[in-house]
C-alpha positions in Angstrom: 42.4 57.4 130.5 45.3 58.8 132.6 46.4 62.6 130.9 48.3 65.2 132.3 47.5 69.2 132.5 47.1 69.4 128.3 44.0 69.0 127.0 43.3 70.6 123.9 40.0 69.7 121.8 41.8 66.7 119.8 42.3 65.0 122.8 39.1 65.5 123.9 37.0 64.3 120.8 37.2 60.6 120.6 36.4 60.4 124.7 33.1 61.9 123.7 32.0 60.3 120.9 32.2 56.6 122.2 28.6 57.3 123.8 25.6 55.2 122.8 23.7 56.7 125.2 24.8 59.9 125.1 23.5 62.7 123.1 26.0 64.8 121.7 25.6 67.9 119.8 27.4 71.1 118.8 25.5 73.8 119.9 27.9 77.0 118.9 31.4 78.4 117.5 34.6 79.6 119.2 36.4 82.8 117.7 38.5 80.6 115.3 35.3 77.9 114.6 35.7 75.5 116.7 33.1 73.7 117.3 31.5 74.1 121.4 30.2 70.3 122.2 27.2 69.8 124.5 27.1 66.0 126.2 22.6 65.2 127.2 22.8 62.4 130.2 20.0 61.6 131.3 16.7 61.2 131.4 14.8 62.4 134.5 13.3 65.5 135.2 15.6 67.3 137.7 17.8 70.0 134.5 21.4 70.3 135.5 24.3 72.4 133.7 27.7 71.7 133.5 30.3 73.1 131.9 34.5 73.1 132.3 37.2 75.1 130.7 35.8 78.2 130.5 39.1 79.1 131.3 41.8 77.0 128.8 44.9 76.0 131.3 41.8 75.0 133.7 41.4 70.9 132.5 41.9 69.1 136.4 37.7 69.5 136.2 37.4 68.3 132.5 40.2 64.7 133.6 37.1 64.5 136.0 34.4 64.2 133.3 36.1 61.7 131.8 35.9 59.3 134.9 32.4 60.6 135.9 30.8 60.6 132.6 31.2 56.5 131.9 30.5 55.9 136.0 26.8 57.6 135.3 26.6 56.2 132.4 26.4 52.1 134.2 24.1 49.9 134.4 24.7 50.6 138.2 24.0 53.7 138.0 20.7 54.0 136.4 18.7 54.7 139.7 20.8 58.6 138.5 20.5 58.2 134.9 16.7 58.5 135.4 16.3 61.1 137.8 18.2 63.4 136.7 19.6 64.6 133.2 22.9 65.8 133.0 24.3 69.1 129.9 27.0 69.1 129.8 30.0 70.8 128.5 33.2 69.8 129.3 35.3 72.2 126.9 33.0 75.9 126.7 36.9 76.9 125.7 38.2 75.5 122.9 40.9 77.6 121.6 41.7 78.8 124.9 42.4 74.9 125.3 43.8 74.2 121.8 46.5 77.9 123.3 46.6 76.9 127.3 45.9 79.6 128.1 42.7 81.5 130.1 41.2 84.1 127.6 39.6 83.8 125.3 41.6 83.8 121.2 40.1 87.6 122.3 42.2 87.3 125.1 38.4 88.1 127.2 37.7 86.5 130.0 34.9 84.3 129.4 34.2 84.5 133.1 33.8 88.2 133.8 31.6 88.7 130.0 28.2 87.4 132.5 26.7 90.9 131.1 28.4 91.7 128.4 28.4 88.8 126.8 30.6 90.2 123.9 32.4 86.1 123.1 30.9 83.6 121.0 31.6 80.5 123.8 28.9 82.9 126.1 26.6 83.8 124.4 26.2 80.2 124.0 26.4 79.1 127.9 23.7 82.1 127.9 21.7 80.9 125.8 21.5 77.2 127.1 20.7 78.5 130.5 18.0 80.5 129.2 16.7 77.4 127.1 17.2 74.4 129.5 15.9 76.2 133.1 18.2 74.1 134.9 17.3 73.5 138.4 21.7 73.4 139.4 24.5 75.0 137.6 27.6 73.6 138.3 31.4 76.3 137.4 34.7 74.0 137.3 37.3 75.9 137.8 40.8 74.5 138.6 43.1 77.5 140.9 46.9 78.2 141.5 48.8 76.6 143.6 50.1 79.3 145.9 46.2 79.0 147.8 46.5 78.1 151.5 42.6 76.4 152.5 42.8 79.4 155.6 45.3 81.2 157.2 48.4 79.0 157.7 47.1 75.9 156.8 47.5 73.5 154.5 47.2 73.6 150.9 43.7 74.1 149.1 43.3 70.5 147.5 40.0 71.6 146.7 37.9 75.0 146.9 34.3 75.6 146.8 32.4 78.4 146.0 29.0 79.0 146.7 28.5 82.8 144.6 26.9 86.1 146.4 23.8 87.7 144.3 24.2 91.0 145.2 27.1 92.9 147.0 25.7 92.4 149.9 26.2 88.9 150.0 22.6 87.9 150.9 21.5 84.1 152.3 19.4 84.1 148.9 17.1 80.3 148.5 19.7 79.6 145.3 22.5 80.1 146.9 21.2 78.3 150.4 21.0 75.7 148.6 24.1 75.9 146.4 26.1 76.1 150.7 24.0 73.2 151.9 24.7 71.0 148.8 28.9 72.4 148.9 28.8 70.5 153.1 27.6 68.0 151.6 30.8 67.5 149.7 32.9 68.1 151.8 31.7 66.9 154.5 32.2 63.3 152.4 35.7 64.1 151.6 36.4 65.5 155.2 38.3 62.2 156.4 40.8 61.8 153.0 41.5 65.8 153.0 41.5 66.7 156.4 41.7 70.7 156.7 42.8 71.2 152.8 39.4 72.2 151.3 39.0 76.2 151.3 36.1 78.8 150.5 36.5 80.4 147.5 36.4 84.3 148.0 32.7 85.3 147.3 33.0 89.0 146.2 30.2 90.3 144.3 30.9 90.3 141.1 27.7 91.2 138.1 30.5 90.0 135.6 31.1 86.6 136.7 29.0 83.7 135.6 28.1 82.0 138.3 27.5 85.3 140.0 24.7 86.0 137.5 23.5 82.4 137.7 22.6 82.8 141.4 21.2 86.0 141.2 18.7 84.1 138.7 17.2 82.1 141.6 19.5 79.2 140.0 21.6 77.3 142.6 25.5 77.6 141.0 27.9 76.2 142.6 31.7 77.0 142.3 34.6 73.8 141.7 38.0 75.0 141.9 40.4 71.8 142.0 43.2 72.8 143.7 47.2 71.3 144.5 48.5 68.8 146.2 52.2 69.0 146.7 54.3 67.5 144.1 50.8 67.0 142.1 51.8 68.9 139.4 49.7 66.8 136.9 46.7 67.2 139.2 45.9 63.5 138.4 45.5 63.1 142.7 43.1 66.2 142.3 41.5 65.1 139.2 40.4 61.7 141.5 39.0 64.4 144.3 37.1 66.2 142.0 35.6 62.8 140.3 35.0 62.1 144.4 33.3 65.2 145.1 30.9 64.4 141.6 30.0 61.7 142.9 29.1 63.1 146.7 26.6 65.7 145.2 24.9 63.5 143.1 24.1 61.1 146.7 23.5 64.3 148.5 20.8 65.2 145.2 19.0 62.5 144.7 18.9 61.1 149.0 19.1 63.7 150.5 21.4 64.4 153.9 21.1 67.2 156.3 23.7 70.0 157.4 23.2 73.6 158.0 24.4 76.8 156.9 27.5 76.7 159.5 28.4 73.8 158.1 30.4 75.9 155.1 30.1 79.1 156.6 32.8 77.2 158.7 35.3 76.0 156.0 38.5 77.7 155.9 38.8 80.4 153.6 41.4 80.7 151.1 44.3 82.2 151.2 47.3 83.7 149.2 50.6 82.0 151.0 52.7 79.1 148.9 55.0 79.4 146.2 56.6 76.7 144.8 59.8 76.0 145.7 62.7 78.4 148.1 65.8 78.0 147.2 68.7 78.9 150.1 71.9 79.7 149.4 71.7 82.3 146.6 73.9 84.5 145.3 71.9 87.1 143.8 72.9 89.4 141.1 69.8 92.8 140.9 71.1 95.5 139.0 74.0 95.1 139.0 74.4 94.7 142.8 75.3 91.6 144.5 74.2 90.0 147.6 75.1 86.8 149.4 73.2 83.9 151.3 69.3 84.5 150.6 66.2 82.7 149.4 64.5 83.0 146.5 61.3 82.1 146.1 60.5 80.3 142.9 57.0 80.1 141.5 56.5 78.1 138.7 55.2 80.1 135.1 53.1 77.0 133.0 53.9 77.0 129.2 53.1 75.0 125.9 55.4 73.7 124.5 55.9 70.8 121.7 52.0 70.0 122.9 53.2 69.1 126.2 53.3 71.4 129.7 56.4 72.3 130.7 56.7 74.1 133.8 59.3 77.2 134.7 61.1 79.1 137.3 60.3 82.6 138.1 61.6 84.7 141.0 58.9 86.1 142.4 61.5 87.9 145.5 64.2 86.9 147.5 65.7 87.8 150.8 67.7 87.0 153.5 64.7 85.0 155.0 61.7 85.1 153.5 57.9 84.9 155.3 55.9 83.6 152.3 55.5 79.4 152.5 56.9 76.9 149.9 55.3 73.2 149.2 58.8 72.1 148.7 62.6 73.5 150.2 65.4 73.2 148.7 69.5 74.3 149.4 71.6 75.3 146.4 74.2 73.0 145.6 77.5 74.1 147.6 79.0 74.7 143.6 76.2 76.8 143.0 75.8 79.2 145.6 78.9 81.3 144.7 77.7 82.1 140.9 74.9 84.8 141.1 72.0 84.4 140.0 70.8 85.7 136.9 66.8 86.5 135.9 65.7 88.4 133.1 62.7 91.4 134.6 59.7 89.6 134.4 61.6 87.0 136.8 62.0 84.1 134.5 65.7 82.7 135.8 67.2 81.8 132.3 71.1 80.6 133.6 71.4 77.3 132.0 72.9 76.1 135.0 70.3 77.7 137.6 66.9 76.9 135.3 67.7 73.3 134.5 68.0 72.5 138.9 64.6 74.8 139.5 62.6 73.7 136.9 60.0 71.1 137.5 60.7 67.5 136.3 57.3 66.1 135.7 
């Protein structure tokens, strides 16, 4: 099933209904009264709780579930079905998935609601955690195009985190287990993604769900689906996330030895990229014109008629920028004499520039 970045609940529903070997149930409702569905597959003693689209505009890990679930349920994978029981929430935030927003319909970031439990979606996840008592939790996310895998490194195509359980970032048993599992995944992908796998910031925040669960001594892995240059629909990233899921369960079933340093030596994510740098631009800013400038453009993802459009937003300009870009463009001669005008948010409104600089999907 090929799909673009927008994956609303209405598109997901048919997929979730097609598996006779899966038990589908509604475990709660959102702010806008959309059902939160749970898929239970497998019959093993080892219990895994995994949830995706806690942030509604992060659909890549959900798309990878569209590949992983039928793989797991195939006859060739009976050994996994007999060893594990998976409790999968494909979309914890269906309202945000429908609206293509990070937050839920009340504007709350569900990944900062682990203590307050102020939102119905947060309460659903916490209730499932307490009733299932999982042996492992998988917190499935997507990250922006701005990250590099380490200083000067390539775009972070994937990132992982074994969350901290306290301010000291102690290596608790649960955290060490998460680190070793991530090591198995990253080692398995290192040949295909050399130097392009990052380690997400491990600053402790008890309001974050992963930190909360690992603080309760449940090994928890954070997956971050990142960016491969040119892959704005995240189909290539989706394929690597699918492989990461498989590598994880292979390690759980047939453990290989890894060291904590295999995780700790992963390059930490750094903010180094924009989407596009354009050279040869005349800037018109607050009544002042500047010639031969570079502009750094970041795409703003906007829902339009059930499709995601990528609108150009100017982040900064200067004679020579020190930010890196996924793509570089020299402005055509005919536009170098035309002043670039942008609004107070930096969105480029002039039709000549906007058409040239917008991402064509």
